[in-house]
C-alpha positions as CSV (number, residue, x, y, z in Angstrom):
1,M,9.6,-10.6,-48.4
2,N,12.5,-11.8,-45.9
3,L,11.5,-14.0,-42.8
4,H,14.4,-14.7,-40.4
5,K,13.9,-17.8,-39.2
6,T,16.4,-20.7,-38.1
7,G,16.0,-24.1,-39.0
8,L,15.2,-25.0,-35.2
9,K,12.5,-22.8,-35.1
10,A,10.7,-25.1,-37.7
11,L,11.1,-28.0,-35.7
12,A,9.3,-26.3,-32.7
13,L,6.6,-25.6,-35.3
14,S,6.4,-29.2,-36.0
15,L,6.4,-30.3,-32.9
16,A,3.6,-27.8,-31.9
17,A,1.6,-29.5,-34.6
18,V,0.9,-32.4,-32.7
19,F,0.9,-30.3,-29.6
20,T,-2.0,-31.9,-27.1
21,I,-4.1,-28.9,-25.9
22,G,-4.9,-31.1,-22.4
23,S,-1.9,-31.2,-21.3
24,A,-0.3,-27.7,-22.4
25,S,3.2,-26.6,-20.7
26,L,4.9,-23.6,-20.9
27,T,8.6,-24.8,-22.5
28,A,11.4,-22.4,-23.8
29,A,10.5,-22.8,-27.7
30,S,11.7,-21.2,-31.0
31,A,9.3,-20.8,-33.8
32,A,9.9,-21.6,-37.8
33,E,9.8,-19.8,-40.8
34,R,6.2,-20.1,-40.7
35,S,3.8,-20.2,-44.1
36,G,1.5,-17.7,-44.5
37,K,0.6,-14.8,-46.2
38,E,0.1,-10.8,-46.3
39,Q,-3.1,-9.4,-45.8
40,D,-5.5,-6.7,-46.3
41,I,-7.1,-5.4,-43.1
42,T,-9.9,-3.1,-42.6
43,A,-8.9,-1.1,-39.8
44,Y,-11.2,1.7,-37.7
45,L,-9.1,4.2,-35.4
46,F,-11.1,5.0,-32.2
47,D,-14.1,5.9,-34.8
48,M,-16.7,4.1,-37.3
49,D,-16.1,7.7,-39.5
50,D,-12.5,6.8,-39.6
51,K,-11.8,3.6,-41.7
52,T,-8.2,2.4,-43.3
53,T,-6.6,-0.7,-44.4
54,I,-3.3,-2.2,-42.3
55,K,-1.3,-4.8,-44.0
56,C,-0.9,-7.7,-41.6
57,M,0.4,-11.1,-41.9
58,I,-1.9,-14.1,-41.1
59,Y,-0.3,-17.5,-40.8
60,D,-1.6,-20.9,-41.4
61,D,-1.1,-22.5,-38.1
62,M,-2.7,-19.0,-36.0
63,P,-5.5,-18.0,-38.6
64,S,-7.7,-16.6,-36.1
65,V,-4.9,-14.1,-34.9
66,P,-3.3,-11.1,-37.5
67,Y,0.2,-10.2,-36.6
68,I,0.3,-6.7,-36.9
69,N,3.9,-4.7,-38.3
70,V,5.1,-2.9,-34.5
71,M,5.0,0.3,-36.8
72,D,1.4,0.5,-37.6
73,Y,0.2,-0.6,-34.4
74,L,2.7,2.4,-32.3
75,G,2.0,4.8,-35.4
76,K,-2.0,4.3,-35.1
77,L,-2.2,5.0,-31.5
78,Y,0.6,7.6,-31.1
79,D,-0.5,9.6,-34.1
80,D,1.4,12.6,-32.6
81,N,5.2,10.5,-32.9
82,E,6.9,9.6,-35.5
83,F,8.3,6.1,-34.9
84,T,11.3,5.0,-37.0
85,V,12.3,1.0,-37.2
86,A,15.9,0.3,-38.0
87,D,16.9,-3.2,-39.4
88,N,20.2,-4.2,-37.6
89,G,20.2,-7.4,-39.2
90,N,19.7,-10.8,-38.2
91,G,15.9,-10.7,-37.4
92,V,16.8,-7.7,-34.9
93,Y,15.1,-4.3,-35.4
94,T,15.3,-0.8,-33.1
95,V,12.3,1.1,-33.0
96,T,12.3,5.0,-31.1
97,G,10.3,7.5,-31.1
98,S,9.6,10.8,-29.9
99,T,11.3,10.1,-26.7
100,E,14.2,8.7,-28.5
101,K,14.4,5.9,-26.1
102,A,15.0,2.2,-28.1
103,M,12.8,-0.8,-28.3
104,V,15.1,-3.5,-29.4
105,I,13.3,-6.8,-30.7
106,D,15.1,-10.1,-31.7
107,T,12.9,-12.1,-33.7
108,E,15.0,-14.9,-33.6
109,K,15.2,-15.0,-29.9
110,D,11.6,-13.9,-29.9
111,T,12.8,-11.1,-26.9
112,V,12.0,-7.7,-26.3
113,H,14.4,-5.1,-24.6
114,F,13.8,-1.4,-23.3
115,D,16.6,0.8,-21.5
116,E,14.0,2.6,-20.2
117,Y,10.7,1.1,-20.7
118,E,8.7,3.5,-18.7
119,N,9.7,6.4,-21.0
120,F,9.3,4.5,-24.6
121,L,6.5,6.0,-25.0
122,P,5.1,9.2,-25.3
123,I,4.2,10.8,-22.0
124,Q,1.1,12.1,-22.6
125,T,-1.5,9.8,-23.6
126,T,-5.1,11.1,-25.4
127,D,-8.2,11.1,-24.0
128,A,-11.5,9.3,-25.3
129,D,-11.7,11.2,-28.8
130,N,-7.8,10.7,-29.4
131,D,-7.6,14.7,-29.9
132,G,-6.1,16.1,-26.4
133,P,-4.3,15.5,-23.3
134,E,-6.3,13.8,-20.1
135,A,-6.0,16.0,-17.6
136,P,-5.6,20.0,-18.9
137,Y,-4.6,21.0,-15.4
138,V,-1.4,19.2,-15.5
139,K,1.0,20.8,-16.9
140,N,4.4,19.6,-17.8
141,H,3.7,16.6,-16.4
142,A,6.5,13.9,-16.5
143,E,7.1,10.7,-14.8
144,I,10.9,10.7,-13.3
145,V,12.5,7.4,-12.2
146,E,13.7,7.9,-8.9
147,G,17.5,6.7,-8.5
148,T,18.9,3.9,-10.8
149,V,16.8,3.3,-13.9
150,N,16.4,-0.8,-14.7
151,S,16.2,-2.1,-18.2
152,L,13.7,-4.8,-18.9
153,D,14.2,-7.6,-21.1
154,L,11.2,-9.8,-22.1
155,D,11.0,-13.1,-23.1
156,Y,8.0,-14.5,-25.1
157,G,9.7,-17.5,-26.6
158,K,9.9,-19.0,-23.0
159,Y,5.5,-18.6,-23.3
160,Q,5.9,-20.0,-27.2
161,I,5.0,-16.6,-28.4
162,D,6.3,-15.9,-31.7
163,I,7.5,-12.5,-32.8
164,T,8.1,-12.9,-36.6
165,S,10.3,-10.3,-39.3
166,A,8.9,-9.4,-42.4
167,N,9.2,-6.3,-44.6
168,G,11.8,-4.8,-42.8
169,S,10.0,-5.0,-39.6
170,A,9.1,-7.2,-36.3
171,Y,5.4,-8.5,-36.6
172,F,3.9,-9.1,-33.3
173,P,0.2,-11.3,-32.3
174,L,-1.8,-8.3,-32.3
175,T,-3.0,-9.0,-28.3
176,T,0.9,-9.3,-27.6
177,I,1.6,-5.9,-28.4
178,A,-1.4,-4.4,-27.1
179,D,-0.7,-6.2,-23.8
180,L,2.6,-5.0,-23.7
181,F,2.0,-1.3,-23.3
182,P,-1.3,-1.2,-21.0
183,Q,-0.5,1.9,-18.8
184,T,-1.8,4.2,-22.0
185,Y,-5.7,2.7,-22.0
186,L,-4.9,2.4,-26.3
187,S,-5.1,-0.5,-27.5
188,A,-6.3,-2.8,-30.4
189,I,-9.0,-5.7,-30.7
190,Y,-9.4,-7.8,-33.4
191,L,-13.2,-8.7,-34.2
192,D,-15.0,-10.3,-37.2
193,N,-11.9,-9.7,-39.4
194,T,-11.4,-6.1,-38.6
195,I,-9.0,-4.3,-36.2
196,Y,-10.5,-1.7,-34.1
197,F,-8.3,1.1,-32.5
198,M,-9.8,2.1,-28.9
199,Q,-9.5,3.3,-25.8
200,S,-9.9,0.5,-23.9
201,M,-11.4,2.0,-20.5
202,G,-14.0,3.6,-22.8
203,A,-17.1,2.7,-24.4
204,A,-16.9,0.2,-27.3
205,Y,-17.9,2.2,-30.8
206,F,-18.6,-1.0,-32.3
207,N,-20.4,-4.2,-31.9
208,T,-19.0,-7.1,-29.8
209,A,-22.3,-9.3,-29.8
210,S,-20.7,-11.6,-32.4
211,V,-18.2,-13.0,-30.2
212,F,-20.9,-14.4,-27.9
213,N,-22.7,-16.4,-30.8
214,S,-21.1,-19.4,-30.7
215,T,-20.2,-21.7,-27.8
216,L,-16.8,-23.5,-29.3
217,R,-13.5,-22.4,-29.7
218,S,-10.8,-22.8,-32.5
219,K,-7.7,-24.8,-31.6
220,D,-5.1,-22.1,-32.2
221,L,-6.9,-19.4,-30.1
222,I,-7.5,-22.1,-27.2
223,D,-3.3,-22.4,-27.1
224,Y,-2.4,-18.7,-27.7
225,T,-5.1,-17.7,-25.1
226,Y,-3.5,-19.8,-22.4
227,R,0.0,-18.9,-23.2
228,E,-1.0,-15.3,-23.4
229,L,-2.9,-15.5,-20.1
230,C,0.4,-17.0,-18.4
231,F,2.8,-14.0,-19.8
232,V,0.4,-11.4,-18.8
233,I,0.0,-12.8,-15.2
234,D,3.7,-13.7,-14.8
235,K,5.3,-10.4,-16.2
236,L,1.8,-7.7,-15.7
237,Y,-0.1,-8.7,-12.9
238,G,1.1,-6.5,-10.1
239,R,0.5,-9.4,-7.5
240,P,-1.8,-7.3,-5.0
241,P,-1.3,-8.6,-0.9
242,K,-4.9,-9.1,-0.7
243,S,-4.6,-11.7,-4.0
244,K,-4.7,-15.1,-2.7
245,L,-2.3,-16.4,-5.0
246,T,0.3,-13.7,-4.7
247,K,3.0,-15.4,-2.9
248,E,3.0,-18.5,-4.5
249,L,2.7,-16.1,-7.9
250,E,6.3,-14.6,-6.7
251,N,7.8,-17.8,-6.3
252,A,6.6,-19.6,-9.5
253,G,4.8,-18.8,-12.7
254,F,1.1,-18.9,-13.5
255,D,1.3,-22.3,-15.5
256,E,3.5,-24.0,-12.8
257,V,0.5,-22.9,-10.2
258,M,-2.0,-24.0,-12.3
259,S,-0.7,-27.2,-12.9
260,K,-0.5,-28.2,-9.4
261,P,-3.2,-30.8,-8.0
262,E,-5.3,-28.4,-6.4
263,N,-5.6,-26.4,-9.4
264,S,-5.2,-28.3,-12.4
265,S,-9.0,-28.5,-13.1
266,I,-9.0,-24.9,-13.7
267,K,-6.4,-25.4,-16.2
268,E,-8.4,-27.9,-17.6
269,L,-11.6,-25.2,-17.8
270,L,-8.8,-22.7,-19.3
271,L,-7.7,-25.0,-22.3
272,S,-11.4,-26.2,-23.1
273,D,-12.6,-25.9,-26.6
274,S,-15.8,-25.0,-24.6
275,L,-16.5,-21.4,-24.6
276,T,-18.8,-22.1,-21.4
277,D,-16.2,-24.2,-19.6
278,F,-13.5,-21.3,-20.4
279,Y,-15.6,-18.9,-18.8
280,T,-15.7,-21.0,-15.7
281,G,-12.6,-21.3,-15.6
282,L,-12.2,-17.2,-15.5
283,V,-14.9,-17.1,-12.7
284,L,-12.5,-19.3,-10.7
285,L,-9.8,-17.5,-11.5
286,D,-11.4,-14.4,-10.5
287,S,-12.1,-15.7,-7.2
288,M,-8.1,-16.6,-6.8
289,L,-6.8,-13.4,-7.5
290,D,-9.1,-11.2,-6.5
291,D,-7.9,-7.4,-4.8
292,G,-11.5,-6.3,-4.3
293,G,-12.3,-4.3,-7.8
294,H,-9.4,-4.3,-10.2
295,T,-9.0,-7.5,-11.8
296,G,-11.8,-9.2,-13.9
297,F,-10.5,-11.9,-16.3
298,S,-14.8,-12.8,-16.6
299,S,-16.3,-9.3,-16.0
300,E,-16.8,-8.8,-20.0
301,F,-18.2,-12.3,-20.3
302,T,-20.7,-11.7,-17.1
303,K,-21.4,-8.3,-18.6
304,S,-22.8,-10.4,-22.2
305,L,-24.4,-12.3,-19.7
306,L,-26.5,-9.9,-17.8
307,D,-27.5,-8.2,-20.8
308,E,-31.1,-8.7,-21.4
309,K,-31.5,-7.0,-25.0
310,N,-29.0,-9.4,-26.3
311,V,-29.7,-13.1,-26.2
312,T,-26.6,-15.0,-27.5
313,K,-25.5,-18.8,-27.7
314,F,-23.3,-18.2,-24.9
315,S,-25.9,-16.6,-22.5
316,T,-28.1,-19.5,-23.6
317,A,-25.8,-22.0,-23.0
318,I,-25.1,-20.6,-19.4
319,N,-28.9,-20.6,-18.5
320,Q,-29.4,-23.7,-19.2
321,M,-26.3,-24.6,-16.7
322,L,-27.4,-22.7,-14.1
323,D,-30.7,-24.5,-14.6
324,D,-29.0,-28.0,-14.3
325,K,-28.3,-28.5,-10.5
326,S,-25.9,-31.7,-11.3
327,S,-23.4,-29.4,-13.2
328,P,-20.2,-28.9,-11.3
329,N,-19.7,-25.7,-12.7
330,A,-23.2,-23.8,-12.5
331,L,-22.0,-23.2,-8.6
332,A,-19.0,-21.4,-9.4
333,I,-20.9,-19.2,-12.2
334,A,-23.9,-19.1,-9.7
335,T,-21.7,-17.9,-6.6
336,N,-19.7,-15.3,-8.4
337,L,-22.9,-13.8,-9.7
338,Q,-24.8,-14.0,-6.1
339,L,-21.6,-11.9,-5.0
340,L,-21.6,-9.6,-7.6
341,E,-25.7,-9.2,-6.7
342,E,-24.9,-8.3,-3.3
343,K,-22.0,-6.1,-3.8
344,E,-24.4,-4.0,-6.1
345,K,-27.0,-4.1,-3.2
346,T,-24.6,-3.0,-0.8
347,S,-23.8,0.1,-3.4
348,E,-27.5,0.9,-3.6
349,V,-27.8,0.5,0.1
350,L,-25.4,3.3,1.1
351,A,-26.4,5.4,-1.7
352,A,-29.9,5.2,-0.4
353,L,-29.0,6.1,3.0
354,R,-26.6,8.8,1.9
355,K,-29.8,10.7,-0.2
356,D,-31.6,10.2,2.9
357,A,-28.8,11.8,5.0
358,Y,-27.9,14.9,2.6
359,S,-31.6,15.8,2.0
360,K,-32.0,17.1,5.7
361,Y,-29.2,19.6,4.9
362,E,-29.0,22.5,1.8
363,T,-27.9,21.3,-1.4
364,V,-26.1,24.2,-2.9
365,K,-25.6,22.6,-6.4
366,T,-25.3,19.3,-8.1
367,W,-23.6,18.9,-11.6
368,E,-25.1,16.4,-14.1
369,A,-23.4,14.8,-17.2
370,D,-24.2,16.6,-20.5
371,D,-25.6,13.1,-22.1
372,S,-27.5,11.9,-19.2
373,E,-28.8,11.9,-15.4
374,Q,-25.8,11.0,-13.9
375,I,-24.7,13.1,-11.2
376,I,-21.1,14.1,-11.6
377,A,-20.9,16.1,-8.3
378,Q,-22.7,17.8,-5.4
379,L,-22.2,20.3,-2.9
380,V,-24.0,20.2,0.8
381,M,-23.5,22.9,3.2
382,N,-24.6,22.3,7.1
383,K,-24.0,25.5,9.1
384,D,-20.0,26.2,8.5
385,T,-19.4,22.8,6.9
386,A,-19.1,22.4,3.3
387,V,-19.6,18.5,1.8
388,F,-18.2,18.0,-1.6
389,V,-19.8,14.5,-2.7
390,F,-18.0,12.4,-5.8
391,D,-18.0,8.8,-6.9
392,E,-15.7,8.6,-10.0
393,F,-12.2,10.8,-10.4
394,T,-12.7,12.0,-13.6
395,D,-11.9,15.4,-15.4
396,A,-15.0,16.5,-15.3
397,V,-15.3,16.9,-11.2
398,V,-12.5,19.2,-11.1
399,A,-14.1,22.3,-12.3
400,P,-17.0,21.5,-9.8
401,F,-14.6,20.6,-6.9
402,K,-12.9,24.4,-7.4
403,W,-16.6,25.5,-7.4
404,S,-17.5,24.4,-4.6
405,L,-14.3,25.8,-2.6
406,D,-15.1,29.0,-3.9
407,Y,-18.6,29.0,-2.7
408,A,-17.7,27.6,0.8
409,K,-15.0,30.5,1.1
410,E,-17.5,32.8,0.1
411,K,-19.6,31.5,2.6
412,G,-17.1,31.6,5.7
413,A,-17.0,27.9,5.9
414,K,-14.7,26.5,8.5
415,N,-14.7,22.6,7.4
416,F,-14.6,21.3,4.0
417,L,-15.2,17.6,3.7
418,I,-14.4,15.4,0.5
419,D,-17.4,12.7,0.4
420,L,-15.2,9.3,-0.9
421,S,-17.5,7.1,0.7
422,Q,-18.7,5.4,-2.7
423,N,-16.2,6.8,-4.9
424,G,-14.4,3.3,-6.8
425,G,-11.7,5.3,-8.3
426,G,-10.4,7.0,-12.2
427,S,-8.2,9.2,-13.3
428,N,-4.8,9.8,-10.5
429,A,-4.7,13.5,-12.1
430,V,-7.4,14.4,-9.9
431,V,-6.0,13.0,-7.3
432,M,-2.7,15.8,-8.0
433,Y,-5.1,18.6,-8.2
434,M,-7.2,17.9,-5.1
435,M,-3.7,17.2,-3.3
436,S,-2.3,20.5,-4.5
437,I,-5.5,22.1,-3.2
438,M,-5.5,20.8,0.2
439,T,-1.6,20.4,1.0
440,G,0.4,21.9,-1.6
441,K,2.1,18.6,-2.4
442,S,0.5,16.9,-5.8
443,D,3.3,14.5,-6.9
444,L,2.5,10.8,-6.9
445,Y,4.9,7.9,-6.2
446,S,5.0,3.9,-7.4
447,K,6.6,1.1,-8.3
448,N,6.5,-0.5,-11.4
449,M,6.7,-4.4,-10.6
450,L,7.7,-5.3,-14.2
451,T,10.9,-3.2,-13.8
452,G,11.2,-2.7,-10.3
453,N,11.8,0.7,-10.6
454,K,10.5,3.4,-8.4
455,V,8.5,6.6,-10.4
456,R,7.1,9.6,-9.2
457,K,4.6,11.6,-11.3
458,T,4.7,15.0,-11.1
459,G,3.7,18.2,-13.1
460,N,2.9,21.7,-12.6
461,I,-1.2,21.9,-11.1
462,D,-3.2,25.0,-13.0
463,R,-5.0,25.4,-9.7
464,N,-7.1,28.4,-10.8
465,L,-8.1,26.4,-14.0
466,D,-7.3,29.6,-16.3
467,N,-5.0,27.5,-18.4
468,V,-2.0,29.1,-17.4
469,I,0.8,28.3,-14.6
470,D,2.2,31.3,-12.7
471,E,2.0,33.1,-9.6
472,K,-1.5,33.0,-9.5
473,D,-1.9,29.4,-9.0
474,A,0.9,29.3,-6.0
475,E,-1.0,32.0,-4.5
476,L,-4.5,30.6,-4.3
477,N,-5.2,29.3,-0.6
478,Y,-8.5,27.4,1.2
479,D,-7.7,27.8,4.5
480,F,-10.1,25.0,5.7
481,H,-10.0,22.1,8.0
482,F,-9.8,19.5,5.3
483,A,-11.2,15.5,5.8
484,L,-12.0,13.1,4.1
485,L,-15.1,10.6,4.4
486,T,-14.5,6.5,3.2
487,T,-15.7,3.6,3.7
488,Q,-14.8,0.0,2.5
489,Q,-16.5,1.2,-1.0
490,S,-13.7,3.8,-1.4
491,F,-11.7,1.7,-3.9
492,S,-8.6,2.4,-5.8
493,C,-7.9,6.1,-6.0
494,G,-10.9,6.7,-3.8
495,N,-8.3,5.0,-1.4
496,Y,-5.1,6.5,-2.8
497,L,-6.4,10.4,-1.9
498,P,-7.2,9.4,1.8
499,C,-3.6,7.6,2.0
500,L,-1.9,10.2,0.4
501,A,-3.6,13.4,2.3
502,Q,-3.5,11.3,5.7
503,E,0.5,11.6,5.3
504,Q,0.1,15.0,5.3
505,E,-1.7,15.1,8.5
506,I,-5.6,15.4,6.9
507,P,-7.8,13.6,8.8
508,V,-9.9,10.5,7.3
509,I,-13.2,9.6,9.1
510,G,-15.9,6.9,8.6
511,E,-14.5,3.5,7.9
512,T,-10.8,2.3,6.9
513,S,-11.1,2.6,2.8
514,G,-11.2,-0.7,0.8
515,G,-7.5,-0.5,-1.1
516,G,-6.9,-1.4,-4.4
517,T,-2.9,-0.8,-4.7
518,C,-2.6,-1.5,-8.3
519,Y,-3.1,1.0,-10.9
520,L,-5.8,-0.6,-13.3
521,S,-5.1,-1.9,-16.9
522,E,-6.9,-3.5,-19.3
523,H,-5.8,-6.6,-20.8
524,L,-7.2,-8.7,-24.4
525,F,-8.2,-12.2,-24.7
526,P,-7.4,-12.6,-28.5
527,C,-11.0,-14.0,-28.5
528,S,-12.0,-10.1,-28.5
529,V,-12.9,-9.3,-25.2
530,N,-10.9,-7.3,-22.8
531,Y,-10.6,-7.9,-19.1
532,P,-9.4,-5.4,-16.3
533,L,-6.3,-6.3,-14.3
534,S,-4.8,-5.0,-11.1
535,G,-1.5,-3.9,-13.3
536,F,2.0,-3.6,-12.8
537,R,2.2,-0.2,-11.4
538,V,1.7,-0.4,-7.7
539,M,0.6,3.2,-5.7
540,L,3.0,3.9,-2.9
541,K,2.7,6.4,-0.4
542,E,5.1,9.1,0.0
543,N,7.2,6.7,2.3
544,G,7.1,4.3,0.2
545,E,4.5,1.6,1.6
546,N,1.7,0.4,-0.8
547,V,-1.7,1.4,0.4
548,D,-3.6,-1.7,-0.2
549,A,-4.3,-1.7,3.5
550,G,-6.6,1.7,3.0
551,A,-6.0,4.8,5.3
552,A,-7.1,3.6,8.9
553,V,-9.3,6.2,9.9
554,N,-8.9,9.1,12.4
555,Y,-12.6,8.6,13.3
556,E,-14.4,6.1,13.3
557,T,-18.0,6.5,12.5
558,V,-19.3,3.1,11.0
559,T,-19.6,0.3,13.6
560,T,-19.6,-3.4,13.1
561,D,-21.9,-5.9,15.6
562,A,-20.7,-9.4,16.5
563,E,-22.7,-11.0,13.6
564,G,-20.9,-8.3,11.1
565,N,-23.6,-6.1,9.9
566,K,-22.5,-2.3,9.5
567,D,-24.3,0.5,11.4
568,Y,-23.9,3.4,8.9
569,S,-26.4,5.8,11.1
570,K,-23.4,8.2,12.2
571,L,-21.8,8.3,8.8
572,Y,-23.8,10.5,6.8
573,D,-23.9,12.9,10.1
574,I,-22.3,16.4,9.1
575,D,-22.9,17.6,13.1
576,T,-21.0,14.8,14.1
577,V,-17.7,15.2,11.1
578,A,-17.6,18.8,12.4
579,A,-17.3,17.6,15.8
580,N,-14.5,15.4,15.1
581,L,-12.6,18.1,12.9
582,D,-13.1,20.4,16.0
583,D,-11.4,17.9,18.0
584,Y,-8.8,17.3,15.4
585,Y,-8.0,20.9,14.7
586,S,-7.2,21.4,17.9
587,K,-4.7,19.4,18.4
588,H,-3.2,19.3,14.8
589,T,-2.0,22.1,12.4
590,P,-1.4,20.5,8.8
591,T,1.6,22.7,7.3
592,K,1.3,23.2,3.5
593,A,4.0,22.9,1.3
594,A,5.3,25.6,-1.1
595,V,3.4,25.0,-4.4
596,K,5.9,24.6,-7.7
597,T,5.5,27.1,-10.5
598,P,7.7,27.3,-13.6
599,S,8.7,31.0,-12.4
600,S,9.3,29.7,-9.0
601,E,11.3,27.3,-10.4
602,K,13.1,29.0,-12.3
603,A,13.4,31.9,-9.2
604,G,15.1,28.8,-7.1
605,N,17.2,28.0,-10.2
606,S,18.6,32.0,-10.5
607,A,19.0,31.6,-6.8
608,V,21.0,28.8,-6.6
609,M,23.2,30.3,-9.5
610,I,23.8,33.6,-8.1
611,I,24.6,31.9,-4.5
612,L,27.0,29.9,-6.8
613,V,28.8,33.0,-8.5
614,I,29.2,34.4,-5.1
615,A,31.1,31.7,-3.7
616,C,33.2,31.6,-6.8
617,V,34.0,35.2,-6.4
618,V,35.1,34.7,-2.7
619,I,37.1,31.9,-3.4
620,L,38.9,33.8,-6.3
621,F,39.2,36.5,-3.9
622,A,40.9,34.3,-1.2
623,V,42.7,32.8,-3.7
624,V,44.3,36.4,-4.9
625,I,45.1,37.4,-1.4
626,I,46.9,34.5,-0.7
627,V,48.8,34.7,-3.6
628,I,49.9,38.4,-2.7
629,K,50.6,37.6,0.5
630,K,53.1,34.8,-0.5
631,R,54.8,37.4,-3.2
632,G,54.9,39.8,-0.2
633,K,57.0,36.9,1.8
634,K,59.3,36.0,-1.0
635,E,60.2,39.9,-1.5
636,S,60.6,40.7,2.1
637,A,62.7,37.7,2.1
């Protein structure tokens, strides 16, 4: 085994051994030739039936976190790609995959470089079963960086996160490399001496109860958890405008902000050996970084706390704290739980109002999930207005949407309302599909806060869902008066769709949508708990503006009194919606863009080639005429 580390790193590690957790600070540091051993660790690949063994490095100074070979990590998550690693010497390695874009890892300097970070990993991620593309109705999907492509350099040494070299490859702490690629929603977690590769947005297929059956944190986890959190917030947090700390974080690192006198108590909690203190610190951090729904450092802890079927040492300790009125931490936790309860009540009230309002109209069809009674979507009709209702952007909603469009067209409906009033977001591929149907435009726009690159997500949309992209998709047309119904509950993609549609003159009715400009990403604490974050990809309108302010309504049907109480009585009144649409479309005629298909693109390219050929012929003919005339002049002379 060849460990490429220097004597300077040995000195830094010796100093780290006497590092006082309570006064943690982040300074550039090198690590040493660390003592440790290679160990076989059982791993499961997205399923308890798919078991394997991975050789990891376990270092004596950080026994709670395995170091995984970059090739093992990438190879297990993206098994349809042939990753290779080249040893460049001096602890530097170059990793490439099917995209042929390089990742250069310097284990001496603890740095990582990407020429094109956005295009390093394969474009098509996999679904929950790890066996196919997430959105089969988006073909030839591509994410194109507009303009100059900025490279990316990450300095892990600044955060005292050591990347090591062994067995001819680079090794990362598992949490660190999992945090590096959150945009694919595939990662791995270390729990009970086992690694679980998983879809981070899906339900866990393994039992996580053991995490909460202790109230103490090991010293190596305390230190590493804080440093990893500093890296994630400094580099991978999208800094949404609604967050209270966004301005401060734009000018200073997270540790610097947390070291200020007014925040130092939170930092102490984050560095405590008590799990309940750590949880309290996360709750307080949530209140400072809240953007309306994406960021939730404490969310998995709270979920376990509210699970009455699984009483743990952690939940018992928290409940004892809440019973102790003198506890300074109890108020923060109780306030957080109360806010969650109030948010849930608001959702329940709105759901009841909608159910009651729509019961007065014809319910044409309801779609339910195969494995539960959960409603995926619903089509409601009143006279010449169709209302398509759904509360989450998932692939399962696309076919019902298409069915509803066809039914409404068959019945001669004039208006088609998409009800996003309680939609909390989901897959942006669904946004692409719906935008294509309404406007002909399906491209999405974002800014990568990590690199500064602006990215256009594009693809051919299988509009008629026959699994083929051809002229039939371009010819499919629904000549409805489209509109979107929104409230403050319309968040993330539930906010993005109306923002994009409104740019194309599709009206928005109800209440200004709830924002949520960052793509959701999932990250990990080394203690085997994941958390959602407003990620580094920020949703943009076509004009380049972010969407955090929401889509301001064209017709406001939700009113608020002086005391802040909202009146939703007109929100679900379809006659009111129809009157609004009659008024709007009497003054506006939204134009639809031509739908691109491979054949039309090919035809377009062919047309360009024909024009170029004709131009060349004309130029050549002109040159010949000029030459002939010159010769004629010479002969006459």
